[in-house]
C-alpha positions as a Markdown table, in Angstrom:
| # | Residue | x | y | z |
|---|---|---|---|---|
| 1 | Gln | 3.3 | -6.1 | -46.3 |
| 2 | Val | 3.4 | -7.6 | -42.8 |
| 3 | Gln | 1.1 | -6.2 | -40.2 |
| 4 | Leu | 0.6 | -7.1 | -36.6 |
| 5 | Val | -2.3 | -5.6 | -34.6 |
| 6 | Glu | -2.5 | -6.2 | -30.9 |
| 7 | Ser | -5.6 | -5.7 | -28.7 |
| 8 | Gly | -6.9 | -6.6 | -25.3 |
| 9 | Gly | -4.9 | -4.4 | -22.9 |
| 10 | Gly | -6.3 | -2.3 | -20.2 |
| 11 | Leu | -6.4 | -1.6 | -16.5 |
| 12 | Val | -6.8 | -4.6 | -14.1 |
| 13 | Gln | -6.5 | -5.1 | -10.4 |
| 14 | Pro | -3.7 | -7.3 | -8.9 |
| 15 | Gly | -4.7 | -10.9 | -9.2 |
| 16 | Gly | -6.9 | -10.3 | -12.2 |
| 17 | Ser | -6.7 | -11.6 | -15.7 |
| 18 | Leu | -6.5 | -10.3 | -19.3 |
| 19 | Arg | -6.2 | -11.9 | -22.7 |
| 20 | Leu | -4.2 | -10.2 | -25.4 |
| 21 | Ser | -4.6 | -10.9 | -29.1 |
| 22 | Cys | -2.3 | -10.2 | -32.0 |
| 23 | Lys | -3.7 | -10.6 | -35.5 |
| 24 | Ala | -1.1 | -11.0 | -38.3 |
| 25 | Ser | -1.6 | -10.3 | -42.0 |
| 26 | Gly | 0.7 | -10.5 | -45.0 |
| 27 | Val | 2.5 | -13.6 | -43.7 |
| 28 | Ile | 2.2 | -17.4 | -43.9 |
| 29 | Phe | 1.2 | -17.5 | -40.3 |
| 30 | Asn | 1.2 | -21.2 | -39.7 |
| 31 | Leu | 4.9 | -21.5 | -40.5 |
| 32 | Leu | 6.1 | -18.8 | -38.1 |
| 33 | Thr | 7.3 | -18.7 | -34.6 |
| 34 | Met | 5.5 | -15.8 | -32.8 |
| 35 | Ala | 6.4 | -14.0 | -29.7 |
| 36 | Trp | 5.1 | -11.6 | -27.1 |
| 37 | Tyr | 7.5 | -9.0 | -25.6 |
| 38 | Arg | 6.9 | -6.3 | -23.0 |
| 39 | Gln | 8.5 | -3.1 | -22.1 |
| 40 | Ala | 7.9 | -1.4 | -18.8 |
| 41 | Pro | 8.7 | 2.3 | -18.2 |
| 42 | Glu | 12.4 | 3.0 | -18.2 |
| 43 | Lys | 13.2 | -0.7 | -18.7 |
| 44 | Gln | 14.5 | -2.7 | -21.7 |
| 45 | Arg | 12.1 | -4.8 | -23.8 |
| 46 | Glu | 12.0 | -8.4 | -22.6 |
| 47 | Leu | 10.7 | -11.6 | -24.1 |
| 48 | Val | 7.6 | -12.8 | -22.4 |
| 49 | Ala | 6.7 | -16.0 | -24.3 |
| 50 | Ser | 7.0 | -17.6 | -27.7 |
| 51 | Ile | 5.2 | -20.3 | -29.7 |
| 52 | Asn | 6.6 | -22.1 | -32.7 |
| 53 | Ser | 4.7 | -23.6 | -35.7 |
| 54 | Gly | 4.3 | -26.9 | -33.9 |
| 55 | Gly | 2.8 | -25.3 | -30.8 |
| 56 | Gly | 5.9 | -25.6 | -28.7 |
| 57 | Thr | 6.2 | -22.8 | -26.1 |
| 58 | Val | 8.8 | -21.0 | -24.1 |
| 59 | Tyr | 8.2 | -18.6 | -21.2 |
| 60 | Ala | 10.2 | -16.1 | -19.2 |
| 61 | Gly | 10.7 | -17.3 | -15.7 |
| 62 | Ser | 8.8 | -14.3 | -14.3 |
| 63 | Val | 5.5 | -15.4 | -16.0 |
| 64 | Lys | 5.8 | -19.2 | -16.1 |
| 65 | Gly | 2.7 | -20.7 | -14.5 |
| 66 | Arg | 0.7 | -17.5 | -14.8 |
| 67 | Phe | 0.7 | -16.7 | -18.6 |
| 68 | Thr | -0.2 | -18.9 | -21.5 |
| 69 | Ile | 0.6 | -18.3 | -25.1 |
| 70 | Ser | -1.5 | -19.9 | -27.8 |
| 71 | Arg | -2.3 | -19.6 | -31.5 |
| 72 | Asp | -5.2 | -20.0 | -33.9 |
| 73 | Asn | -3.7 | -20.5 | -37.3 |
| 74 | Ala | -7.1 | -20.3 | -38.9 |
| 75 | Lys | -7.4 | -16.8 | -37.6 |
| 76 | Asn | -3.8 | -15.8 | -38.0 |
| 77 | Thr | -3.8 | -14.8 | -34.4 |
| 78 | Val | -1.6 | -15.4 | -31.4 |
| 79 | Tyr | -2.9 | -14.9 | -27.8 |
| 80 | Leu | -1.5 | -14.3 | -24.4 |
| 81 | Gln | -3.7 | -15.3 | -21.5 |
| 82 | Met | -2.4 | -13.5 | -18.4 |
| 83 | Asn | -3.6 | -14.7 | -15.0 |
| 84 | Ser | -2.7 | -13.7 | -11.4 |
| 85 | Leu | -1.4 | -10.4 | -12.7 |
| 86 | Lys | 1.0 | -8.4 | -10.6 |
| 87 | Pro | 1.9 | -4.7 | -10.6 |
| 88 | Glu | 5.3 | -5.6 | -12.0 |
| 89 | Asp | 3.5 | -6.9 | -15.1 |
| 90 | Thr | 2.6 | -3.4 | -16.0 |
| 91 | Ala | 4.1 | -2.7 | -19.5 |
| 92 | Val | 3.4 | -2.2 | -23.2 |
| 93 | Tyr | 3.0 | -5.6 | -24.7 |
| 94 | Ser | 3.9 | -6.2 | -28.3 |
| 95 | Cys | 3.9 | -9.2 | -30.6 |
| 96 | Asn | 6.6 | -10.1 | -33.0 |
| 97 | Val | 7.4 | -12.4 | -35.8 |
| 98 | Trp | 10.3 | -14.2 | -34.3 |
| 99 | Gly | 13.6 | -13.0 | -35.6 |
| 100 | Ser | 12.1 | -10.2 | -37.5 |
| 101 | Asn | 12.0 | -6.4 | -37.0 |
| 102 | Thr | 8.2 | -6.5 | -37.5 |
| 103 | Trp | 6.3 | -5.3 | -34.5 |
| 104 | Gly | 2.7 | -4.3 | -33.7 |
| 105 | Gln | 1.8 | -1.0 | -32.2 |
| 106 | Gly | 1.6 | -2.5 | -28.7 |
| 107 | Thr | -1.1 | -2.6 | -26.1 |
| 108 | Leu | -0.8 | -1.2 | -22.6 |
| 109 | Val | -1.4 | -3.4 | -19.6 |
| 110 | Thr | -1.7 | -1.6 | -16.3 |
| 111 | Val | -2.0 | -3.7 | -13.1 |
| 112 | Ser | -3.0 | -1.5 | -10.2 |
| 113 | Ser | -5.5 | -1.2 | -7.4 |
């Protein structure tokens, strides 16, 4: 059974940083493309970043240069380092096995002064 467990969210001031983690189980992690999505209140879920098995990355334009996705295959974990956070980054962040309907429970990131 595939499971994804996110952690690392919280309240941060504008300009601050957070690192999210997503630990996967029940999968051959090193072969998978992993992604982070976010959903803000009353908005549709959007792709934030993805990373393939070779380490290639793709970012949404709104986070490029501020967020970094990475992975540690030995730990079955994908990370999202978020810097220079803005109030509009406030959302529930979830990780996903690319192309699947497998999601974690999500972690709330609130950027506010």
